C-alpha positions as CSV (number, residue, x, y, z in Angstrom):
1,M,0.0,0.0,0.0
2,K,2.8,2.4,0.8
3,K,4.3,1.7,-2.6
4,I,1.0,2.7,-4.3
5,Y,1.0,5.9,-2.2
6,K,4.5,6.7,-3.3
7,I,3.7,6.1,-7.0
8,G,0.7,8.4,-6.6
9,I,2.8,11.2,-5.0
10,F,5.5,11.0,-7.6
11,A,2.9,11.0,-10.4
12,S,1.2,14.1,-8.9
13,L,4.6,15.9,-8.6
14,G,5.4,15.0,-12.2
15,F,2.1,16.4,-13.5
16,F,2.5,19.5,-11.4
17,T,6.0,20.1,-12.7
18,L,4.9,19.6,-16.3
19,G,2.0,22.1,-15.8
20,L,4.3,24.6,-14.1
21,G,6.7,24.3,-17.0
22,L,4.0,24.9,-19.6
23,V,2.9,28.0,-17.7
24,V,6.4,29.4,-17.4
25,A,7.0,28.7,-21.1
26,A,3.8,30.5,-22.0
27,V,4.6,33.5,-19.9
28,A,8.0,33.7,-21.5
29,L,6.2,33.9,-24.9
30,G,4.2,36.9,-23.6
31,A,1.1,35.3,-22.1
32,T,-0.8,37.0,-19.3
33,W,-2.7,35.4,-16.4
34,A,-5.9,37.0,-17.8
35,Q,-5.4,35.0,-21.0
36,F,-5.1,31.7,-19.1
37,T,-8.3,32.4,-17.1
38,D,-10.1,33.5,-20.3
39,T,-9.1,30.4,-22.1
40,V,-10.2,28.2,-19.2
41,H,-13.6,29.9,-18.6
42,E,-14.7,30.8,-22.1
43,K,-16.2,27.7,-23.6
44,S,-18.5,29.2,-26.2
45,P,-18.4,32.0,-28.8
46,V,-18.4,35.5,-27.3
47,D,-21.7,37.2,-26.8
48,G,-23.0,40.8,-27.3
49,G,-20.8,42.0,-24.5
50,N,-17.8,41.8,-26.9
51,V,-19.1,44.3,-29.5
52,F,-17.2,47.6,-30.0
53,S,-19.3,50.3,-31.5
54,C,-18.2,53.7,-32.8
55,S,-19.2,56.6,-35.0
56,D,-17.5,59.6,-36.7
57,V,-14.8,57.2,-38.2
58,Q,-12.8,58.7,-41.0
59,S,-10.1,56.0,-41.4
60,L,-9.7,52.3,-40.8
61,E,-6.4,50.5,-40.0
62,L,-6.6,46.8,-39.7
63,E,-3.8,44.3,-38.9
64,F,-4.8,40.6,-38.8
65,G,-2.8,37.5,-38.7
66,G,-4.2,34.0,-39.4
67,S,-7.9,34.8,-38.7
68,E,-11.3,34.9,-40.3
69,L,-12.9,38.3,-40.9
70,E,-16.1,39.5,-42.4
71,L,-16.8,43.0,-43.6
72,T,-20.5,43.4,-43.9
73,D,-23.1,46.2,-44.5
74,T,-25.5,47.4,-41.8
75,D,-28.5,49.7,-41.9
76,G,-27.4,51.3,-38.6
77,D,-25.3,54.5,-38.3
78,E,-22.4,53.1,-36.2
79,I,-19.5,50.8,-37.1
80,L,-19.7,47.5,-35.1
81,V,-16.7,45.3,-34.4
82,E,-17.8,41.9,-33.2
83,R,-15.5,39.3,-31.7
84,L,-17.3,36.1,-32.8
85,W,-14.7,33.8,-31.5
86,D,-11.7,35.2,-29.6
87,P,-11.0,33.0,-26.5
88,T,-7.7,34.7,-25.7
89,H,-9.0,38.2,-26.3
90,A,-6.4,38.8,-29.0
91,V,-8.5,41.3,-30.9
92,K,-7.6,44.9,-29.9
93,T,-9.8,47.7,-30.9
94,E,-9.6,51.5,-30.4
95,L,-10.7,54.7,-31.9
96,D,-7.8,57.2,-32.2
97,D,-8.6,60.7,-33.4
98,G,-11.1,59.4,-36.1
99,T,-9.1,56.3,-37.0
100,L,-10.5,52.9,-36.1
101,K,-7.6,50.6,-35.3
102,I,-8.1,46.9,-35.1
103,S,-5.3,44.3,-34.6
104,T,-4.7,40.7,-33.5
105,K,-1.2,41.2,-32.2
106,S,-0.8,38.3,-29.7
107,S,2.0,36.0,-28.7
108,I,-0.4,33.1,-28.3
109,R,-1.8,32.0,-31.7
110,S,-5.5,30.9,-31.7
111,S,-8.3,30.7,-34.2
112,I,-10.1,34.0,-34.3
113,K,-13.3,35.0,-36.0
114,A,-14.4,38.6,-36.2
115,R,-17.0,40.7,-38.1
116,I,-17.0,44.4,-38.9
117,Q,-20.4,45.9,-39.7
118,I,-20.1,49.2,-41.7
119,P,-23.0,51.5,-42.4
120,K,-24.2,51.3,-46.0
121,D,-22.7,54.1,-48.2
122,H,-20.1,55.0,-45.5
123,S,-16.9,56.2,-47.2
124,F,-13.6,56.3,-45.4
125,D,-10.8,58.7,-46.1
126,E,-8.2,56.0,-45.8
127,V,-8.3,52.2,-45.4
128,R,-5.2,50.2,-44.7
129,L,-5.6,46.4,-44.4
130,K,-2.6,44.2,-43.4
131,L,-4.0,40.7,-43.6
132,G,-1.2,38.2,-43.4
133,A,-2.7,34.7,-43.7
134,S,-6.3,35.8,-42.9
135,A,-9.4,34.7,-44.8
136,V,-11.4,37.9,-45.5
137,T,-14.8,38.4,-47.1
138,A,-16.0,41.9,-47.9
139,Q,-19.6,42.7,-48.8
140,S,-18.6,46.2,-50.0
141,L,-16.1,48.9,-49.2
142,R,-15.7,52.6,-50.0
143,A,-12.6,54.7,-49.4
144,D,-10.7,57.6,-51.0
145,E,-7.4,55.8,-50.5
146,L,-7.3,52.0,-50.1
147,E,-4.3,49.8,-49.4
148,V,-4.4,46.1,-49.0
149,D,-1.5,43.8,-48.1
150,L,-2.4,40.1,-48.4
151,G,0.2,37.6,-47.5
152,A,-0.7,33.9,-47.8
153,G,-4.4,34.4,-47.1
154,A,-7.5,35.0,-49.2
155,F,-9.5,38.1,-49.8
156,Y,-13.0,37.8,-51.5
157,G,-14.8,41.0,-52.5
158,A,-18.4,39.9,-53.0
159,G,-19.8,43.3,-53.8
160,K,-18.6,46.6,-55.2
161,I,-15.4,48.1,-53.8
162,I,-15.0,51.8,-54.6
163,A,-11.8,53.8,-54.2
164,N,-10.2,56.8,-55.9
165,E,-6.8,55.3,-55.4
166,S,-6.0,51.7,-54.4
167,K,-3.0,49.5,-54.0
168,W,-3.2,45.7,-53.7
169,Q,-0.2,43.5,-52.8
170,V,-0.6,39.7,-52.9
171,G,2.2,37.5,-51.7
172,M,1.3,33.8,-51.9
173,G,-2.4,34.5,-51.3
174,E,-5.5,34.7,-53.4
175,L,-7.4,37.9,-54.3
176,T,-10.8,37.9,-55.9
177,L,-12.8,41.1,-56.5
178,K,-16.2,40.9,-58.2
179,S,-16.5,44.6,-58.9
180,L,-13.7,47.2,-58.5
181,D,-14.4,50.9,-59.2
182,C,-11.0,52.6,-59.0
183,A,-9.5,55.5,-61.0
184,D,-5.8,54.9,-60.0
185,L,-5.1,51.2,-59.4
186,E,-1.8,49.4,-58.6
187,M,-1.6,45.6,-58.2
188,D,1.5,43.6,-57.2
189,C,1.2,39.8,-57.4
190,G,4.1,37.8,-56.1
191,M,3.5,34.0,-56.1
192,G,-0.2,34.1,-55.6
193,S,-3.1,34.9,-57.8
194,L,-5.5,37.7,-58.4
195,S,-8.8,37.9,-60.3
196,V,-10.3,41.4,-60.6
197,A,-13.4,42.5,-62.5
198,M,-13.3,46.3,-63.2
199,A,-16.5,48.2,-63.0
200,Y,-16.3,49.8,-66.5
201,P,-15.4,48.8,-70.0
202,Q,-11.8,48.4,-71.0
203,K,-11.8,51.5,-73.2
204,Y,-11.8,53.7,-70.1
205,Y,-8.5,52.3,-68.8
206,D,-4.8,52.7,-69.7
207,C,-2.9,49.6,-68.5
208,N,0.8,49.0,-67.8
209,V,2.0,45.5,-67.2
210,S,5.3,44.3,-65.8
211,C,5.6,40.6,-65.8
212,H,8.4,38.3,-64.8
213,A,7.9,34.5,-64.6
214,G,4.2,34.7,-64.1
215,A,1.2,35.3,-66.4
216,V,-1.1,38.3,-66.8
217,T,-4.4,38.4,-68.7
218,V,-6.0,41.8,-69.4
219,G,-9.3,41.5,-71.2
220,D,-8.6,39.3,-74.2
221,S,-4.8,40.0,-74.1
222,E,-2.2,37.7,-72.5
223,F,1.2,38.8,-71.4
224,S,4.3,37.0,-70.1
225,M,7.8,38.3,-69.5
226,G,8.6,41.9,-70.1
227,S,6.8,45.3,-69.9
228,H,3.6,46.0,-71.9
229,R,1.2,48.9,-72.3
230,M,-2.4,49.1,-73.5
231,E,-4.1,52.4,-74.0
232,G,-7.9,52.8,-73.8
233,E,-9.8,54.8,-76.4
234,E,-11.5,57.0,-73.8
235,A,-9.1,56.4,-70.9
236,E,-9.8,58.2,-67.7
237,S,-8.3,55.7,-65.3
238,E,-5.0,53.8,-65.0
239,I,-4.1,50.3,-64.0
240,K,-0.5,49.2,-63.1
241,I,0.1,45.5,-62.7
242,T,3.4,43.9,-61.5
243,C,3.5,40.1,-61.5
244,G,6.3,37.9,-60.2
245,M,5.7,34.2,-60.4
246,G,1.9,34.4,-59.9
247,A,-1.1,34.8,-62.1
248,A,-3.2,37.9,-62.6
249,D,-6.5,38.1,-64.5
250,I,-8.2,41.4,-65.2
251,T,-11.7,41.6,-66.8
252,F,-13.9,44.5,-67.7
253,A,-17.6,45.3,-67.9
254,E,-19.2,45.2,-71.3
255,D,-20.2,48.3,-73.2
């Protein structure tokens, strides 16, 4: 019997040491005690208490890692940031002098799902999205200046995206835009792919293509290595495309 007690005591000490070691390692990586307690107690998706609302927003800055994000329209007059699943409270949101800043900077990686509801017809002065390996779906988006940096993730624009100037950088990810209304457009595709449908016929665009080992299709024209230029008959807008080893496909609305 004493032998059994001794085995039990040694086993308990072993599990305690292992658990303590894991805690120390996590703290060394930047974890906080609040994150441990949140992870233990939060068993279901977050509720309405985890909604950040704001108005009078002129600009949007978003930095997400490997997360799921939805940009949707709302009939309300406020922007709502919802943490649909965020057990470690990694999503940080603040309104700084008219700029809504949202990030998932966290030392502990976890699956995060969030949704941003934006009032219909709301137009930002500036929107800067740094998305990493995130999966993003946008119902619509309006901005004077729009900049999107997509690493190995996916961005799907289901509705119309409107911008006076926009820059899209795709690393190894996948970009799909069903309707883009932009007068000054720059797209840089590394090893990923982009498929963009412009809102107007091709005659309204001048197009400059710089292609390396990848492939670029503009309307009915296909381009490979080298620099190429296409001029629209009634050009009022300009498209610049740089393609490394990826694939870019640009289509246009019919007359």
